[in-house]
VEXDREN-2710 file (C-alpha; in Angstrom, 1 decimal):
% VEXDREN-2710
k/r/px/py/pz
1/MET/-9.2/2.1/-7.9
2/SER/-12.7/2.8/-6.5
3/ASP/-16.1/3.8/-7.9
4/LEU/-18.7/5.1/-5.5
5/LYS/-22.4/4.8/-6.7
6/ALA/-25.3/6.2/-4.6
7/THR/-29.0/6.8/-4.8
8/VAL/-31.2/9.3/-3.1
9/THR/-34.8/8.9/-1.9
10/GLU/-37.3/11.2/-0.2
11/THR/-38.1/10.3/3.4
12/THR/-40.7/11.2/6.0
13/THR/-40.0/10.9/9.7
14/SER/-42.5/9.5/12.2
15/SER/-43.3/13.1/13.1
16/GLY/-44.1/14.0/9.5
17/HIS/-41.0/15.9/8.6
18/ASN/-39.7/15.5/5.1
19/GLY/-36.1/14.8/4.2
20/PHE/-33.8/12.6/2.1
21/HIS/-31.8/9.4/2.5
22/VAL/-28.6/8.7/0.6
23/GLU/-27.4/5.2/0.2
24/GLY/-24.1/4.4/-1.6
25/TYR/-21.8/1.5/-2.4
26/GLU/-18.2/1.7/-3.2
27/LYS/-16.7/-0.7/-5.8
28/ILE/-13.0/-1.2/-5.2
29/GLU/-10.9/-3.1/-7.7
30/TYR/-7.1/-3.4/-8.1
31/ASP/-4.6/-5.9/-9.5
32/PHE/-1.3/-7.5/-8.5
33/THR/1.4/-8.8/-10.9
34/LEU/4.3/-11.0/-9.7
35/ILE/7.2/-10.1/-12.0
36/ASP/11.0/-10.2/-12.1
37/GLY/12.6/-7.1/-13.6
38/VAL/9.7/-4.6/-13.6
39/PHE/12.0/-2.1/-15.3
40/ASN/13.4/-4.5/-17.9
41/ILE/12.4/-3.2/-21.3
42/GLU/11.4/-6.8/-22.2
43/ASN/8.6/-6.5/-19.7
44/PRO/5.9/-4.1/-21.0
45/ASN/3.5/-4.6/-18.1
46/LEU/4.2/-1.4/-16.3
47/ALA/4.3/0.6/-19.5
48/ASP/1.0/-0.8/-20.5
49/CYS/-0.6/0.8/-17.5
50/TYR/0.5/4.3/-18.8
51/LYS/-0.4/3.9/-22.5
52/ARG/-3.7/5.7/-21.9
53/TRP/-2.1/8.7/-20.4
54/LYS/1.3/8.6/-22.1
55/ARG/3.0/10.2/-19.1
56/CYS/4.0/9.3/-15.6
57/LEU/5.2/11.1/-12.4
58/ALA/7.4/8.7/-10.4
59/VAL/7.7/9.5/-6.7
60/THR/10.8/7.7/-5.5
61/ASP/13.2/7.7/-2.6
62/LEU/16.4/9.5/-3.5
63/ASN/18.5/6.4/-2.7
64/ILE/16.5/4.1/-4.9
65/TYR/16.9/6.6/-7.7
66/ASN/20.6/6.5/-7.3
67/VAL/20.5/2.7/-7.7
68/TYR/17.7/2.2/-10.3
69/GLY/17.0/5.7/-11.7
70/LYS/18.9/5.3/-15.0
71/GLN/17.1/2.0/-15.6
72/MET/13.7/3.6/-14.9
73/GLU/14.5/6.5/-17.3
74/LYS/15.6/4.1/-20.1
75/TYR/12.5/2.0/-19.6
76/PHE/10.0/4.8/-20.0
77/GLU/12.0/6.3/-22.9
78/HIS/11.9/2.9/-24.7
79/TYR/8.1/2.9/-24.5
80/GLY/7.7/6.5/-25.5
81/LEU/6.3/7.6/-22.2
82/GLU/7.0/11.0/-20.7
83/LEU/8.6/10.6/-17.3
84/LYS/8.9/13.1/-14.5
85/ILE/10.7/11.9/-11.3
86/HIS/10.1/13.5/-7.9
87/LYS/13.0/12.4/-5.7
88/THR/12.5/12.6/-1.9
89/LYS/14.1/11.5/1.3
90/ILE/11.9/9.1/3.2
91/GLY/12.2/8.0/6.8
92/GLU/9.7/8.2/9.7
93/LYS/11.0/11.8/10.2
94/ALA/9.9/12.6/6.7
95/LYS/6.5/10.9/6.7
96/THR/4.9/14.2/7.3
97/MET/2.5/16.8/5.7
98/PRO/5.4/18.9/4.3
99/THR/6.7/15.8/2.4
100/LEU/3.1/15.1/1.2
101/LEU/2.7/18.7/0.0
102/SER/6.0/18.5/-1.8
103/ILE/4.7/15.5/-3.7
104/VAL/1.4/17.3/-4.4
105/ASP/3.4/20.2/-5.8
106/SER/5.1/17.8/-8.3
107/MET/2.0/15.6/-8.7
108/ASN/1.9/12.7/-11.1
109/ALA/3.7/9.3/-10.8
110/PHE/4.6/6.7/-8.2
111/VAL/7.3/4.0/-7.8
112/GLY/8.3/2.5/-4.3
113/GLY/7.2/0.6/-1.1
114/GLY/6.4/1.0/2.7
115/LEU/7.0/4.6/3.7
116/VAL/7.1/6.0/0.2
117/THR/3.8/4.3/-0.8
118/ASP/2.1/5.5/2.4
119/VAL/3.0/9.2/1.8
120/ALA/2.6/9.2/-2.0
121/GLY/-0.6/7.2/-1.7
122/PHE/-2.0/9.8/0.7
123/ALA/-0.9/12.6/-1.7
124/CYS/-2.9/10.8/-4.4
125/ALA/-5.9/10.5/-2.2
126/ALA/-5.8/14.2/-1.3
127/TYR/-4.9/15.6/-4.8
128/ARG/-8.2/16.2/-6.7
129/ARG/-9.6/13.9/-4.0
130/ASN/-8.9/10.7/-6.0
131/THR/-5.7/10.5/-8.2
132/ASN/-4.8/7.0/-9.5
133/PHE/-1.5/5.5/-8.6
134/ILE/0.6/2.4/-9.1
135/ARG/2.8/0.7/-6.4
136/VAL/6.2/-0.9/-6.9
137/PRO/7.3/-2.0/-3.4
138/THR/11.0/-2.8/-2.9
139/THR/11.4/-4.4/0.6
140/VAL/10.2/-7.6/2.2
141/ILE/7.7/-5.6/4.4
142/GLY/6.7/-3.5/1.4
143/LEU/6.2/-6.5/-0.8
144/ILE/4.5/-8.8/1.7
145/ASP/2.6/-6.5/4.1
146/ALA/2.3/-2.9/3.0
147/SER/1.4/-3.9/-0.6
148/VAL/-1.8/-5.6/0.5
149/SER/-3.4/-2.8/2.4
150/ILE/-5.2/0.1/0.9
151/LYS/-4.3/2.4/3.9
152/VAL/-2.2/5.5/3.1
153/ALA/-1.1/8.0/5.8
154/VAL/1.4/10.4/7.2
155/ASN/2.5/10.9/10.8
156/TYR/1.3/14.0/12.6
157/GLY/2.5/15.3/15.9
158/ASN/3.7/12.4/18.0
159/TYR/1.3/9.9/16.4
160/LYS/2.0/7.4/13.7
161/ASN/-0.3/7.4/10.7
162/ARG/-2.7/9.9/12.3
163/LEU/-3.7/11.5/9.0
164/GLY/-4.7/9.3/6.1
165/ALA/-7.2/7.6/3.9
166/TYR/-8.3/4.3/2.4
167/HIS/-7.2/4.7/-1.2
168/ALA/-6.5/1.7/-3.4
169/PRO/-3.9/1.7/-6.2
170/ILE/-5.0/0.6/-9.7
171/HIS/-2.1/-1.9/-9.8
172/THR/0.8/-3.2/-7.7
173/PHE/3.9/-4.8/-9.3
174/LEU/5.6/-7.3/-7.0
175/ASP/9.3/-7.6/-8.2
176/PHE/11.3/-9.6/-5.7
177/THR/14.6/-9.0/-7.5
178/PHE/14.8/-5.8/-5.5
179/LEU/15.6/-8.0/-2.5
180/ARG/19.1/-8.8/-3.8
181/THR/20.2/-5.3/-2.8
182/LEU/18.3/-5.2/0.6
183/PRO/20.5/-5.6/3.7
184/LYS/20.2/-8.7/5.8
185/ALA/18.8/-6.7/8.8
186/GLN/15.8/-5.6/6.7
187/ILE/15.3/-9.1/5.2
188/ARG/15.1/-10.3/8.8
189/ASN/12.8/-7.5/9.7
190/GLY/10.4/-8.5/7.0
191/PHE/10.8/-12.2/7.7
192/ALA/8.8/-11.6/10.9
193/GLU/5.8/-10.6/8.9
194/LEU/5.8/-14.0/7.1
195/ILE/6.1/-15.8/10.4
196/LYS/3.0/-13.8/11.5
197/ILE/0.9/-14.7/8.5
198/SER/1.9/-18.4/8.4
199/THR/1.7/-19.2/12.1
200/CYS/-1.9/-18.2/12.4
201/SER/-3.2/-18.9/8.9
202/HIS/-1.0/-21.0/6.5
203/LEU/0.8/-24.1/7.8
204/ASP/2.4/-25.0/4.4
205/THR/4.1/-21.6/4.3
206/PHE/5.2/-22.0/7.9
207/ASN/6.8/-25.4/7.1
208/LEU/8.8/-23.8/4.2
209/LEU/10.0/-20.9/6.4
210/ASP/11.1/-23.5/9.0
211/LYS/12.9/-25.6/6.4
212/TYR/14.8/-22.8/4.6
213/CYS/15.0/-20.1/7.3
214/GLU/18.7/-19.3/7.3
215/GLN/19.1/-19.7/3.5
216/LEU/16.2/-17.3/2.9
217/ILE/17.7/-14.6/5.0
218/ASP/21.2/-15.1/3.7
219/THR/20.2/-15.0/0.0
220/GLY/17.5/-12.3/0.1
221/PHE/14.8/-15.0/-0.5
222/GLY/16.8/-16.7/-3.2
223/ARG/17.6/-13.5/-5.2
224/ALA/21.3/-13.5/-4.5
225/ASP/23.5/-14.8/-7.4
226/GLY/24.1/-18.5/-7.3
227/SER/21.0/-19.4/-5.2
228/PRO/20.0/-23.0/-5.8
229/LYS/16.9/-23.7/-7.8
230/GLU/15.2/-25.5/-4.9
231/LEU/15.6/-22.4/-2.7
232/ILE/14.3/-20.0/-5.4
233/GLU/11.2/-22.1/-6.0
234/ALA/10.6/-22.4/-2.2
235/ALA/11.0/-18.6/-1.8
236/ASP/8.7/-17.8/-4.7
237/LYS/6.0/-20.1/-3.2
238/ILE/6.4/-18.5/0.3
239/ASN/6.1/-15.0/-1.1
240/ARG/3.2/-15.9/-3.4
241/GLU/1.2/-17.8/-0.8
242/GLY/2.0/-15.2/1.9
243/ILE/0.6/-12.4/-0.2
244/HIS/-2.4/-14.4/-1.3
245/GLU/-3.2/-15.3/2.3
246/MET/-2.9/-11.7/3.4
247/LEU/-5.3/-10.7/0.6
248/LYS/-7.8/-13.4/1.6
249/LEU/-7.7/-12.2/5.2
250/GLU/-7.8/-8.5/4.5
251/THR/-10.0/-8.2/1.4
252/PRO/-13.3/-8.8/3.3
253/ASN/-12.3/-6.1/5.8
254/LEU/-10.6/-3.4/3.8
255/HIS/-11.7/-0.6/6.1
256/GLU/-10.9/-2.6/9.2
257/ILE/-14.3/-2.4/10.7
258/GLY/-14.0/-6.0/11.9
259/LEU/-11.6/-6.0/14.9
260/ASP/-10.9/-9.7/15.2
261/ARG/-8.0/-9.7/12.7
262/VAL/-5.8/-12.7/12.2
263/ILE/-2.9/-10.5/11.0
264/ALA/-3.0/-8.7/14.3
265/TYR/-1.0/-11.6/15.7
266/GLY/2.0/-10.0/17.3
267/HIS/0.3/-6.6/17.5
268/THR/-1.4/-6.7/21.0
269/TRP/1.5/-5.6/23.2
270/SER/4.1/-4.6/20.6
271/PRO/2.6/-1.2/19.6
272/LEU/3.5/0.2/23.0
273/HIS/6.7/-1.9/23.7
274/GLU/8.2/-1.1/20.3
275/LEU/8.8/2.5/21.4
276/VAL/9.8/1.8/25.0
277/PRO/13.6/1.4/24.6
278/GLU/15.6/4.6/24.3
279/THR/16.5/3.5/20.8
280/PRO/13.2/2.0/19.5
281/LEU/12.9/-1.6/18.3
282/ARG/12.5/-2.4/14.6
283/HIS/8.9/-3.3/13.9
284/GLY/9.7/-6.9/13.0
285/HIS/11.6/-7.5/16.2
286/ALA/8.8/-5.9/18.3
287/ILE/6.1/-8.0/16.8
288/SER/8.3/-11.1/17.2
289/ILE/8.6/-10.5/21.0
290/ASP/4.8/-10.2/21.0
291/MET/4.3/-13.4/18.9
292/ALA/6.8/-15.4/21.0
293/TYR/5.2/-14.3/24.3
294/SER/1.7/-15.0/22.8
295/ALA/2.8/-18.5/21.8
296/THR/3.9/-19.1/25.4
297/LEU/0.5/-17.8/26.6
298/ALA/-1.2/-20.2/24.1
299/ASN/0.9/-23.1/25.2
300/GLY/-0.1/-22.5/28.8
301/ARG/-3.7/-22.9/27.7
302/LYS/-2.8/-26.1/25.7
303/LEU/-3.8/-24.3/22.4
304/ILE/-0.5/-25.4/21.0
305/THR/1.5/-28.4/22.1
306/ASP/4.9/-28.2/23.7
307/GLN/6.5/-29.4/20.5
308/GLU/4.7/-26.7/18.4
309/HIS/5.7/-24.1/21.0
310/ARG/9.4/-25.0/20.8
311/ARG/9.3/-25.2/17.0
312/LEU/8.0/-21.7/16.8
313/LEU/10.5/-20.3/19.3
314/ASN/13.3/-22.1/17.6
315/LEU/12.3/-20.5/14.3
316/PHE/12.5/-17.0/15.7
317/SER/15.9/-17.7/17.2
318/ARG/17.3/-19.2/14.0
319/ALA/16.1/-16.1/12.1
320/GLY/17.9/-13.8/14.6
321/LEU/14.6/-12.2/15.6
322/SER/13.8/-11.0/19.1
323/MET/11.7/-13.2/21.4
324/ASP/12.2/-11.1/24.6
325/HIS/13.6/-7.8/25.8
326/HIS/14.9/-6.7/29.2
327/GLN/12.3/-3.9/29.2
328/PHE/9.4/-6.3/28.3
329/ASN/8.0/-6.6/31.9
330/GLU/4.8/-6.7/33.9
331/GLU/4.5/-2.9/33.9
332/ILE/4.7/-2.8/30.1
333/LEU/2.2/-5.6/29.8
334/GLU/-0.3/-3.7/32.0
335/LYS/0.1/-0.4/30.1
336/ALA/0.1/-2.1/26.7
337/THR/-3.1/-4.0/27.6
338/ALA/-4.8/-0.9/28.7
339/ALA/-3.8/0.9/25.5
340/ILE/-5.0/-1.9/23.1
341/LEU/-8.3/-2.2/24.9
342/LYS/-9.1/1.3/23.8
343/THR/-8.5/0.6/20.2
344/ARG/-10.3/-2.8/20.1
345/ASP/-13.7/-1.8/21.5
346/GLY/-12.9/-2.9/25.1
347/LEU/-11.8/-6.4/24.2
348/LEU/-8.2/-7.8/24.1
349/ARG/-8.8/-9.8/20.9
350/ALA/-5.3/-11.3/21.2
351/ALA/-4.6/-13.5/18.2
352/VAL/-2.8/-16.7/19.1
353/PRO/-2.0/-19.9/17.1
354/ASN/-4.4/-22.8/17.8
355/PRO/-2.6/-24.9/16.5
356/ILE/0.1/-23.6/14.2
357/GLY/-1.5/-22.7/10.9
358/SER/-4.8/-21.5/12.4
359/CYS/-5.9/-18.9/14.9
360/THR/-8.1/-18.1/17.8
361/PHE/-8.7/-14.8/19.8
362/LEU/-8.3/-14.5/23.5
363/ASN/-10.5/-12.0/25.4
364/ASP/-10.5/-13.5/28.9
365/VAL/-6.8/-13.2/29.9
366/SER/-6.4/-11.9/33.4
367/ALA/-3.4/-9.9/34.6
368/LYS/-2.4/-12.9/36.8
369/GLU/-2.3/-15.2/33.8
370/MET/-0.4/-12.7/31.7
371/ASN/2.3/-12.2/34.4
372/ALA/2.6/-16.0/35.0
373/ALA/3.1/-16.6/31.3
374/LEU/5.7/-13.8/31.2
375/ARG/7.7/-15.3/34.1
376/ARG/7.6/-18.7/32.3
377/HIS/8.6/-17.1/29.0
378/LYS/11.6/-15.3/30.5
379/GLN/12.7/-18.6/32.1
380/LEU/12.5/-20.3/28.7
381/MET/14.5/-17.4/27.1
382/LYS/17.5/-18.3/29.2
383/GLU/18.0/-21.4/27.0
384/TYR/18.4/-19.2/23.8
385/PRO/21.3/-17.0/22.6
386/ARG/21.3/-13.5/24.0
387/ASN/18.5/-14.5/26.4
388/GLY/16.1/-14.3/23.4
389/GLU/17.1/-10.8/22.3
390/GLY/17.5/-10.4/18.5
391/ILE/20.3/-9.4/16.1
392/GLU/20.2/-5.8/14.8
393/ALA/17.0/-5.3/16.7
394/TYR/17.1/-1.5/17.0
395/VAL/16.2/1.1/14.4
396/ASP/18.8/3.2/12.8
397/ALA/18.8/6.2/10.4
398/SER/17.4/4.0/7.7
399/ASP/14.2/3.4/9.7
400/THR/13.7/6.7/11.5
401/GLY/15.5/9.5/9.5
402/TYR/16.7/10.5/6.1
403/THR/19.5/8.6/4.5
404/GLU/21.4/9.4/1.3
405/ASN/23.9/6.9/-0.1
406/ALA/23.9/4.9/3.1
407/LYS/24.5/8.0/5.3
408/MET/22.2/10.0/7.5
409/ALA/21.3/13.3/5.8
410/GLU/22.4/15.0/9.0
411/GLU/25.7/13.3/8.8
412/SER/26.2/14.4/5.2
413/THR/25.4/18.0/6.1
414/LEU/27.9/17.9/8.9
415/GLU/30.6/16.5/6.7
416/LYS/30.0/19.2/4.1
417/SER/30.2/21.9/6.7
418/ALA/33.3/20.4/8.2
419/LYS/35.0/20.2/4.9
420/LYS/34.2/23.8/4.2
421/ALA/35.6/24.7/7.6
422/GLY/38.6/22.6/6.9
423/ALA/39.4/24.4/3.7
424/LEU/39.7/27.6/5.9
425/ASN/41.7/26.2/8.7
426/GLY/43.9/23.7/6.9
427/THR/42.3/20.4/8.3
428/ASN/40.7/17.7/6.2
429/GLY/37.3/18.5/7.8
430/HIS/36.7/15.0/9.1
431/VAL/34.1/14.8/11.9
432/GLU/32.5/11.9/13.8
433/ALA/28.7/11.7/13.1
434/PRO/26.7/12.3/16.2
435/VAL/23.4/10.8/17.1
436/MET/20.8/13.5/16.8
437/ASN/17.0/14.1/16.6
438/GLY/16.1/10.5/17.1
439/ALA/18.0/9.2/14.0
440/TYR/20.6/6.6/14.8
441/ALA/23.8/6.0/12.9
442/SER/23.6/2.9/10.7
443/LYS/25.6/-0.2/11.6
444/THR/26.3/-3.5/10.0
445/GLU/26.0/-6.8/12.0
446/ASN/29.7/-6.6/13.1
447/GLY/29.3/-3.0/14.2
448/VAL/31.2/-1.5/11.2
449/ALA/29.7/1.6/9.7
450/SER/27.9/1.1/6.4
451/LYS/29.7/2.2/3.3
452/GLY/28.6/3.4/-0.2
453/LEU/25.4/2.4/-1.8
454/ASN/25.4/-0.8/0.2
455/ASP/22.6/-3.2/0.3
456/HIS/19.7/-1.1/-0.8
457/LEU/21.1/1.8/1.1
458/ASN/20.4/0.3/4.6
459/GLY/16.8/-0.6/3.7
460/ASN/15.7/3.0/3.6
461/ILE/14.1/2.4/0.2
462/LYS/10.7/1.0/1.0
463/ALA/9.1/1.3/-2.4
464/MET/8.3/3.5/-5.3
465/ALA/5.1/4.7/-6.7
466/SER/3.5/6.4/-9.7
467/VAL/0.4/8.5/-10.2
468/HIS/-1.2/9.8/-13.3
469/PHE/-4.0/12.0/-14.5
END
């Protein structure tokens, strides 16, 4: 929540013309609570936030409502709070002004993460110019990365996050039990963000990621039933320290006026390369390629040792994250460099480890040095599985389009139409779902189509959110 205070004074210019000068300062304050079972009636924390208003509008992805909706309703009923739920379908295709306006039409309460919190947060910023909201993220990226920022936005035209605002929530509840229903592909996707933070800023967290890598991914950061106590404690420490480190890095620069940003590690060449493949890369895989290549660049300058370099590459490989891609080439490097210079005031500002656990920024990297590092990097990748390419590296409908009960909305619509037609012509109406409008059919690791309400519904649920008047 923010409070802007300002003063006005009369002024006189050097030419003797009178006028006024306004000087203001914005106070921003918001809280985070780490909690297991945010909707358990034994935990009054969320309800306490609404006692003043006695009502809440929850904006939630339809899929997360199907999994947690009844629990949400019982929770608010138990505490005597009026609850209205606005259910929406959220993917990159729905991160738009029409979706925002549908929330404004419903306006008043907020539960979710990543994409949902972006859109609903912007709706809160736009509605009456400053409506309070609460965040409850539900994915690794939502919990670790998106929860820390006060940026809210929607896509417009062909540009991501082109319309938005800086609008802080009054509270964020961090409940990692949501990860027990998140698919492994999305756990892996978020794991990259923790590598990003720890490699350039927090060695202890990096050491824990390195020690428990496979177990963390397989158990949803220790939230799967039967996870050993040691792993749960390590996961909790990783998550807590990761969030704290992100806050320490971002809090002094909430409006991103400072352009030398430690958390931009992995974000120098990836913004362009992420969208180069015909089926775009998942964000975590795109930044992992950037981070791995940046580490090779840093190693070439002796900023990290050969041992540190291999340790970092091995961690990416063990996690199943991408370190290279057949379309990551000299041409892409040139185009991506030109693009990032425009957004970083003419400087590269490439964040690289120096050594692991700390960071430096490179501004003097020539095209010759970049290309030499790329050739060396690709040679190194021949020593790794899949030549350094990742597992489930490409986006599917859960990332780019609408999904409902683990199916693309377009697929469900086609099936309904086919069944209706089948009733007329005597067939069962079964059809194969096509790939359409940039939304890609969801697959599991072995290529079998996803079924039912599996694993957080393919990760489409990013978070929930609530707003109140």
